[in-house]
SEVOMAR-789483 format. One record per residue: x, y, z of N, C-alpha, C in turn; residue in one letter. Coordinates in steps of 0.001 Angstrom, whole numbers, padded with zeros to 6 digits, always signed. Example, Ala and Ser with C-alpha at 12.3 -4.5 7.8 and 13.67 -1.06 7.14 Angstrom:
<tilos>
+013190-005690+007800+012300-004500+007800+013200-003300+007800A
+012850-002250+007080+013670-001060+007140+012900+000030+007870S
</tilos>
This chain:
<tilos>
+000690-001350-000355+000251-000225-000160+001265+001126+000510M
+001864+000996+000828+002797+002283+000404+003285+003031-000602G
+003624+001369-000920+004168+001597-003001+002800+002668-003620E
+001785+002483-003239+000945+002644-004134+000549+004294-003827L
+001311+005019-002444+000778+006207-002213+001451+006891-002608L
+002819+006722-002093+003956+007297-002751+004375+008273-004365I
+004144+007210-005346+003596+008556-006831+001955+009201-006380P
+001390+008486-005486+000504+009717-005218+000466+010902-005054M
+000704+010815-003479+001475+012095-002714+002369+012365-003416I
+002816+012280-004340+003814+013495-004889+003441+014013-005755H
+002122+013152-006351+001253+013927-008050+000646+014586-007496Q
-000068+014625-005833-001293+015364-005286-000480+016655-004972R
+000454+016452-004103+001073+016957-003392+002365+017874-003946F
+003236+017105-005067+004692+017793-005065+005539+017004-003451G
+005844+016327-003562+005700+015895-001463+006958+014519-001839I
+007563+014939-001931+008682+013239-002425+009106+012863-000495E
+008857+011446-000099+008178+010911+001133+009108+009400+001009T
+010014+009329+002113+009911+007765+002315+009612+006824+002267H
+009474+005426+002490+008689+004831+002680+009383+003716+004008F
+009118+003635+005125+009926+003296+005688+009132+001354+006049L
+009862+000431+005802+009220-001056+005693+010500-002069+005829H
+009823-003369+006739+010860-004299+007136+011269-005018+006246G
+011614-004397+004845+012766-004487+003865+013665-003336+003828G
+014099-002538+004577+014575-001453+004722+015667-001706+005117V
+016854-001286+005092+018540-001724+005767+018180-000650+006953S
+019134-001346+007775+019498-000459+009478+019763+001097+009442R
+020497+000897+008695+021587+002344+007844+020098+003143+006761K
+019703+002678+005522+018796+003549+005272+017329+003992+006095N
+016551+002623+007124+016257+003472+007937+016086+004870+009240R
+017475+004724+009775+018182+005453+010038+018607+006924+009072D
+018725+006996+008583+018773+007993+007244+016889+008196+007090S
+016319+007820+007237+014671+007795+006532+014282+009232+008426M
+014313+007594+009459+013792+008869+010301+014757+010081+010697V
+016260+010427+011185+017174+011825+010714+016448+012416+009805E
+016318+012362+008594+015338+013204+007308+013754+013773+008540D
+013251+012683+008947+011949+012911+008842+012157+013673+010345F
+013407+013644+011173+013322+014575+012542+013720+015876+012724Q
+014183+016243+011690+015277+017285+011200+015041+018341+010051T
+015042+017627+008964+014489+018201+008115+013388+018788+007780K
+013199+020256+007327+011728+020705+007399+011312+020495+006127R
+012045+020290+004920+011742+019916+003367+010829+017961+003213S
+011857+017356+004041+010682+016031+004979+009435+016045+006320Q
+008420+016484+005476+007666+016943+006747+005817+015141+006790R
+006700+014565+006010+006154+013200+005432+007120+011692+005793L
+006492+011278+006092+007200+009648+006241+005974+008745+006461L
+005952+007383+005896+005191+006484+005515+006009+005674+005995L
+005060+004739+006742+005867+003763+007086+004529+002415+007420L
+005503+001054+007207+004542-000102+007619+003952-000269+008803S
+003180-000194+009130+002324-000845+010149+003301-001525+011371L
+003927-003042+010628+005108-003133+011794+006321-002226+012148K
+006858-002109+010973+008134-001028+010857+008240-000023+011751A
+006153+000108+012086+006463+002210+012631+006632+001502+013998G
+006014+000229+014503+006080-000615+016050+007272-000973+016656G
+008443-000261+016450+009394-001441+016920+010365+000076+016720T
+010611+000418+017882+011893+001162+018302+012222+002632+017705G
+010934+003510+017458+011395+004665+016780+010905+005240+017413L
+011767+006917+017149+011136+007684+018143+010985+009160+017250N
+009834+009383+016940+009066+010346+016250+008316+011633+016403L
+009212+012744+017370+008862+013557+018146+008314+014693+017095T
+008849+014863+015394+008903+015474+014667+007029+015427+013864A
+006529+014574+014119+005142+014169+014141+004190+014942+014693A
+002816+014928+014079+001732+016282+014679+000753+015702+014373S
+000812+014206+013468+000131+013738+012663+000057+012781+012575Q
-000845+011084+012783-000209+009760+012713-001957+009393+011626V
-001544+008661+010567-002582+008498+009842-002601+006938+009521I
-003263+006072+009900-003492+004815+010218-004350+004465+008674H
-003469+003881+007822-004298+003425+007056-003963+000906+006311Y
-005132+000870+005916-004750-000597+005210-004595-001257+006630D
-005360-001003+007846-005760-001396+008661-004539-002763+008551L
-004271-003633+009796-003754-004812+010481-004876-004628+011162W
-005656-005686+011828-006398-006078+012827-006240-006666+014059W
-005003-005535+014547-004096-005981+015850-003762-005075+016580N
-005172-004558+017653-005029-003120+018156-003623-002933+019143P
-003167-003997+019332-001637-003444+020059-000879-003506+019424A
-000904-004016+018130+000524-003394+017546-000244-001798+016527V
-001221-001514+016105-001220-000354+016000-001404+000423+017014E
-001855+000443+018348-001637+001589+019583-000175+001678+019629A
+001203+000244+019252+002950+000727+019203+002480+001348+018280Q
+002430+001125+017226+003029+001961+016485+002903+003949+016727A
+001314+004046+016697+000906+005239+017675+001638+005791+018406T
+002147+004804+019646+003135+005217+019981+004809+006008+019969D
+004766+005863+019081+006046+005998+018286+005777+007742+017772R
+005136+008074+017887+004963+009840+018061+005082+010330+018919A
+004387+009696+019870+004077+009869+021702+005188+009700+022807F
+006728+010129+022593+007419+009903+022567+008046+010729+023600R
+009329+010692+024822+009670+011355+025375+010205+012751+024722I
+010276+013774+025330+010439+014800+024189+009530+015654+023358G
+008338+014836+023053+007652+015280+022247+006883+016694+022994Q
+007135+017468+021622+006068+019272+021777+004888+019511+021817Q
+004498+019089+020888+003222+018901+019963+002374+017961+020319R
+000946+018741+019944-000288+017766+020086-000045+017127+018886N
-000563+015260+018970-000501+014646+018097-001851+014099+017272V
-002121+014030+016636-003684+013542+015922-003448+012262+015423Q
-004497+011596+016241-004382+010163+015302-005355+009633+014547V
-005525+009761+012878-006154+008893+012091-007035+008037+011597H
-008168+007361+011639-007828+005639+010924-008517+005555+009788R
-008204+005292+008717-009207+005220+007461-009486+003920+007623F
-011200+003962+007215-011415+002965+006929-012875+003131+006335I
-012643+001667+005410-013890+001777+004389-014777+001048+004882T
-015817+002459+004555-017838+002304+005481-018463+001073+004418S
-019012+000975+005101-019650-000247+004642-019007-001539+003754S
-018268-002308+004561-018015-003555+004338-017228-004211+005816T
-016629-005323+004982-016076-005899+005953-014921-005439+006885F
-014140-004740+006847-013706-003684+007436-013798-002394+008596E
-015544-001921+008299-015979-001755+009398-016187-002212+010694E
-016563-003592+009843-017425-004465+010396-016673-004924+011666R
-015150-005582+011104-014589-005649+012076-013845-004642+013478I
-013702-003473+012484-013179-002413+012968-013743-002319+014030D
-015371-002462+014239-016853-001908+015799-016425-003003+016284A
-016323-003881+015962-015872-005465+016881-014752-005215+017555M
-013655-004496+017430-012438-004464+017667-012770-002961+019043I
-013352-002401+018132-013501-001165+019784-014415-002194+020673Q
-015636-002265+020734-016092-003191+021417-015452-004419+022282S
-014621-004851+022032-013752-005195+022953-012745-004547+023369K
-012235-003363+023068-011266-002576+023773-011899-001914+025092K
-013405-001241+024384-014030-000466+025690-014715-001963+027078E
-014437-003181+026158-014873-004406+027614-013843-004410+028692L
-012290-003917+027610-010771-004671+027866-010988-003764+029530A
-011288-002148+028444-010596-001025+029338-011628-001333+030792N
-013124-001421+030876-013740-001844+031712-013330-002565+032939L
-012863-004096+032326-012980-004808+032822-011227-004916+033258T
-009956-004372+032887-009025-004331+033736-008745-003249+034049V
-008386-001922+032953-008460-000903+033172-008600+000182+034237A
-009848+000256+034561-010356+000865+035523-011041-000354+036578S
-010979-001228+036148-011347-002513+037197-010158-003107+038270G
-009106-002920+037892-007691-002871+038920-007834-002507+040140E
-008775-001199+040272-008720-001154+041525-010109-001931+042075T
-010908-002147+041535-012028-002730+042784-012073-003395+043489W
-011211-004654+043275-010865-005480+044495-010189-005122+045623I
-009354-004274+045263-008846-004029+046573-009471-002709+047112G
-010329-002608+046859-011332-001338+047600-012182-002695+048711Q
-012120-003709+048343-013183-004921+049434-013080-005185+050807L
-013986-005376+051151-013483-005568+052740-013128-006916+053386S
-012997-007254+054279-012032-008502+054188-013270-009696+054104D
-014404-009481+054757-015268-010219+054553-015447-010516+053189G
-015792-009298+051982-016129-009621+050767-015097-010521+049759E
-013789-010052+050630-013257-011018+050019-013131-012803+049731L
-013565-012705+050962-013851-014295+051608-014555-014415+050613R
-016351-014505+050655-017178-014456+049543-016591-015061+048118N
-015881-013320+047380-015480-013948+046373-014566-014865+045644L
-013519-015578+046915-012273-016711+046906-013042-017506+047468F
-014685-017869+047588-015433-019139+049024-015515-020240+047736K
-014746-021281+047738-015310-022270+047052-016710-022929+047347L
-017657-023832+047352-018781-023685+047018-020176-022608+047435G
</tilos>
């Protein structure tokens, strides 16, 4: 998908961009990241989701756009976090492109509902057990 976006972006916006994916050498990867972080002329960096989720620090980013989603919310969140690193000085907006009225949209709805359920039971649910009385704890773990 990134290879398809490069000529479209150049034609539409006149911007040259790098495409960081798993096949890029470490030396080229470091060069692409350095260009993005330091050169005002390099305002856009395309990353594959998996390449974008490993060890990058992209504090020059102000926008994260997920396209051609890979249906693992943890990988997507990790890729998004590359822009929310120590040293980030700006607000970062995250956008997710999902084709409406498709299987993709239904999968996304299912994932979002599971994330909401996980947030209820894990994130906010972690503290409730520590607030139980001794009697409530005994009843909770009592067999039979």
